C-alpha positions as CSV (number, residue, x, y, z in Angstrom):
1,M,17.4,-3.6,10.4
2,Y,13.8,-2.8,8.8
3,T,10.5,-3.4,10.0
4,L,8.3,-5.1,7.1
5,L,4.8,-6.0,7.1
6,T,3.9,-9.3,5.9
7,P,0.6,-11.2,5.8
8,S,1.7,-13.2,9.2
9,G,2.5,-9.8,10.8
10,F,5.9,-7.6,11.2
11,I,9.3,-8.8,10.4
12,K,12.9,-7.6,10.6
13,S,14.8,-7.5,7.5
14,N,18.3,-6.7,6.3
15,K,16.8,-5.6,3.4
16,K,14.8,-2.2,2.9
17,G,11.3,-2.4,1.7
18,L,10.3,-1.5,-1.7
19,L,6.8,0.1,-0.9
20,G,5.4,2.1,1.8
21,G,1.9,1.7,2.9
22,N,-1.0,3.5,5.1
23,S,-2.3,1.1,7.6
24,L,-5.3,3.0,8.3
25,L,-6.4,3.7,4.5
26,K,-4.7,0.3,3.5
27,I,-3.2,2.1,0.6
28,Y,0.4,1.2,-0.6
29,G,2.7,3.2,-3.1
30,R,6.4,4.0,-4.0
31,L,8.5,5.4,-1.4
32,D,8.9,8.7,-3.4
33,C,5.0,9.1,-3.6
34,R,4.1,12.8,-3.8
35,S,1.1,12.5,-1.8
36,A,2.6,10.4,1.1
37,K,5.3,12.8,1.2
38,Y,3.0,15.8,1.4
39,W,1.2,14.3,4.3
40,I,4.5,13.2,6.2
41,E,5.7,16.7,5.9
42,K,2.6,18.0,7.1
43,G,3.1,15.5,10.4
44,F,0.4,13.5,9.8
45,Y,0.6,9.6,8.7
46,T,4.0,8.8,10.1
47,N,2.4,6.7,12.8
48,H,0.4,4.4,10.6
49,R,3.1,4.1,7.9
50,V,4.4,0.6,7.0
51,F,6.8,-1.1,4.8
52,F,6.6,-3.9,2.0
53,K,9.0,-6.3,0.7
54,D,7.0,-5.9,-2.7
55,E,3.8,-5.2,-4.5
56,K,2.9,-9.0,-4.0
57,T,3.0,-8.9,-0.5
58,A,1.1,-5.8,-0.2
59,K,-1.6,-6.9,-2.3
60,K,-1.6,-10.4,0.0
61,C,-1.9,-8.0,3.4
62,G,-5.2,-6.6,1.9
63,Y,-3.8,-3.3,0.5
64,R,-4.4,-1.6,-2.6
65,P,-2.5,0.5,-4.9
66,C,-1.9,4.3,-4.6
67,G,-4.2,6.1,-7.0
68,I,-1.3,8.9,-7.4
69,C,2.1,7.2,-7.7
70,M,0.7,3.9,-9.1
71,H,-1.9,4.9,-11.0
72,K,-2.0,1.8,-13.8
73,E,-1.8,-0.4,-11.1
74,Y,-4.8,1.4,-9.3
75,K,-6.8,1.6,-12.4
76,K,-6.6,-2.2,-13.0
77,W,-7.4,-2.9,-9.1
78,L,-10.4,-0.3,-9.5
79,E,-11.7,-2.2,-12.4
80,K,-11.7,-5.8,-10.6
81,K,-13.4,-4.1,-7.2
82,H,-16.1,-2.6,-9.8
83,K,-16.3,-6.4,-11.7
84,R,-16.8,-8.0,-8.5
85,E,-19.2,-5.4,-7.2
86,L,-21.4,-6.2,-10.0
87,Q,-20.9,-9.8,-9.4
88,T,-22.5,-9.4,-6.4
89,V,-25.6,-7.4,-7.1
90,C,-26.8,-9.4,-9.8
């Protein structure tokens, strides 16, 4: 059984999550992310590791894409964020 994070909280699943995340930084990314692997090897991050069924679920939980392993998705997220910030200023 695997423990996955959903907008409703944690659930048990027979299927492994497709994405991992950091609950402190609210970032999600691929399971083979070099940045996540680096920090896990250093002994950090594992206490804050969460897993998601898919990208849609990660977004619904309030997480953003990783700038390292999900560069295209991160760039789109960043553009939307800047657009929202401009709208609130004007």
